[in-house]
N, C-alpha and C positions, 0 to 999 in steps of 0.2 A: 473493975469500974474505971473508966478513963477520967483523967483530970480535966477540970473545966478550963477552957482557954482563958488566959489572962491578957488583957489589953496592955501593951507596952505604951510608953509615952508618945511614941510616934503615931501609933494607931489612935490614941486618944485625941491627939492634935488634929489628925485628919478628920475624925468624927466631928469634933468641934467646928472645924472649918466648913464642913459640908452643911452642918446645921445652922450656923450663925452668920457666916459670911453673906449668904443671900439676903438675910435681914438687914445687914449693914449696907449692902448695895441698894436694897429697896429704900432704906432711909435716906441714903445719899440722893437717889433719884427723886424722892418726894420733896427734897429741898430745892430741886432745880426749878428755876423760872425759865421763861423763854430766853434764847440766846441774846437777842438784842437788848432786852431789858437788863439782863445780867451784865452785858458789856457796858451799858450806860452807867449802871450802878457801880461797876468796878472802877471806871474812870473817875467818877465823882468821889469814890471812897479813897482810892489809892493815888490818883494823879490829878487832883482837883485843880492844881495850879499850872497844868500843862497848857501849851498854846494850841495844840491840835491832837486829836485822837481819831484813829480810823479802825474800824472792824473789818478784817479781811478773812480770807479762807472760806471754808465750806459753809459756815453759817451766813456770811455775807452774800454768798452765791445762792442761798436757799437750797443747799445740797447736803445739809447736815445729816450725819449718821449717828448711831448710838454712841460711838466712840469719839465723836468730834469734840474739839476743844475750841476755845476762843482765841484767835490770833489778833492782837491789838497793837497797832503802831502808835507810839507816843512821841510827839515832837515837843522839845523843851527849848526855852530861850538860852539857857546856860550852856556854855561849852563844857565838854567832858567826854569820856569814853562811851562807846556804844555798850548798852547793857541789855542782856536777855535774861529775863527772870520769870519763873513759873509760880503761879498762885492757884489757890482754889477759892472760888467765889460763887455763892448761891448754887452749889452743886456742880459747877463747871471747873474744869482745868483751864486756866488762863495763861497764855504765853504772851508776855509783854515785851515789846522791842522798843527800848527807850534810847533816844539819841537826840543830839542838838539839831536844830533846824538846818544848820549848814551841812550836816551829814546827809540828810534826805535830799537837800537841794543838789548836792554834788552827785549823788547816785542817780537822780532823775534827770537833771538838766545837763550833766556832763558825762554822757555814757561812754565815750571813747569806743573801743572795740569789744565791749562786753556784749556777748550774744546770749547770755542767760537772762531771760526777762522776769525772773522771780519777783523782784521788788516792783518792777513796772506793772506786772499783772496784779500784784497786791494793791497798788494804788488805783489802778484802772477799775478793779472790781469792788473796791472798798466802799463800805458805808461810812460816811463821815459822822462821827459821834460828837465831835467838838471842833470848832474852827474859829479861833478868836480873831484872826486877821485875814481870813480868806486864803491862808497859806495852803491848807490841805486841798481846797478846791482847785487852785492853780496848778499844783503838782499832779493832781488827778487828771486834769485836762491835758497836761503835757505828756503824761504817761500814756494816755489813750492815743494821742497823736503819734508818739514814737512807736508804739506797737503797730499801728497801721502802716507806718513807713517801712518797717522791717529793719533788720540789723544791717550794718555796713558790709560792703564786699570784703572778701579776704584780701589781706595784703600779701605781697609776694613772700615776705618772711613768714607769715602765719601759714600760708599754703605749704611752703617747703618744710616747715617744722612738723606739720601734720604728716606729710609724705614720709619724712625720715623716721618719725616715731612709729608710724603704722607699718612701714617696711620692716623695721627691726622686730617688732612684736609679731608680725605675720611670719617672719622667718622662724622665730621661736616656736610658734604654734605648728608650723609645717614640720619642723625637725623634732618635735617632741615625740617620744616613743611610749610614754606612760600617760594613760588617760588622766590619772590624778594630777599629773603635772600640767596637762592641758587645761584642766579645770581652773587653774589659777592664772593662766595666760589669757584665755578667751574673754573673760568679762571686761578687762581694760581695753582689749583690742576692739570688742564690739562697741563699747562706749565711744572710743576715739574715732572709729569709722563712722558711727552715727553722727557725731559732732561735725566731722568733715563734710559729710553728705549734706547736712542741713546748712552749714556755713556756705558751701559752694553755691547752693540755690537761694541764698539769702533768706533762710527761714530761721525763726527763733529756735533756740536749743533748750536745754534744761538738764535736770539731774534726776536719776532714778526713774520713778514712774512718769515724771514730766518729760523726760527724754523720749520714753516710749510713746507718750501721747503726741509729742511733737513729730515723731516719725509718722504716726498714723495720720495726723493732720496734713502732713506734706503730700500725702497721696501719690508718692513717687514710686515707680516700679522697683527701683533699687532699695527703697526704704522697706517695702513689703518683703523683698527678697532677703534683706538683712535680718528682719524679724523672724521670718520663716526658717532660715538656715541656722540662726542662733537657737531657736526652739528645737530644731532637729539635733543639733549638737548636744544640748543638755538632755534630750530624751533618749538618744541612741548612742552618743559618743562619737558619731561620724563627723569628721571635721572638713571633709573635702568640699562640701557645698558652701560652708562658711568661708573657707579660703577663697573660693571662686567669687563669692559675693564681695569680699573685701578687695580683691584685685580689681573687680569691676568699678568699685568706688574710687580706688586709686587712679584708674585709667581716666577718670573725669578731669583730673588735675595734673596729668603728665606721667602717671605710673609710679613705680618704685623709685626711691631716691637713695643712692649710696654715696659714691664719691662726689665731692664738690660741695657738700652741705657744710655750712658753718654758721655760727651764731655768736654774738658777743653778749656779755652780761649774764 
């Protein structure tokens, strides 16, 4: 007669998790109110004395998914460091970005050569939850205006820095003999090449999925080629087409750069 199987602690925990975690998740979701109501309640509860609060992200764009959180920009009068803090409120994860008004004014009004429109887009798409002195509305209008104008053209120094870095990494990829090694070279090369292509055409850039979306929005032949050849590299390990696409992007700004490059600072 065979012995009856005995559940060890790990198996018991897995059984408990499968049985009770769905109930915990259900309870959490039952506590959820709609995102805008939750955002207003959060500001009133946690940052009642702020001068301005804006809801941005997928909820503000009416594109919320099951895993969306609430991204809320908080402007305060007092000077101090930028603070990013996560909360849970009415069943929502809330990411609060708290900073003095001067921080937001500098980021929106004095852009310089910053080609990442993350904060600009946040203000432009935001729903204003609180605005004591019309501060948020003014920055929102400025953000929309700046996005429509597009980023500044590349300076000579910026262009040459892109050329030099991409040349160096492209040679590394070309000379790599192990696919595992190439896997760690290609991602940064693809990102840097995408940034150069967008900057050359005075298109806004981004990070991670937003960089990909910026490439698609540019609707440029080389942007589509870069995405296709990157996909081919990750799918098959073949790097020839990716190298060719990168060289084509470099050719827009004078090709590879070796000798003669210099920078200070």
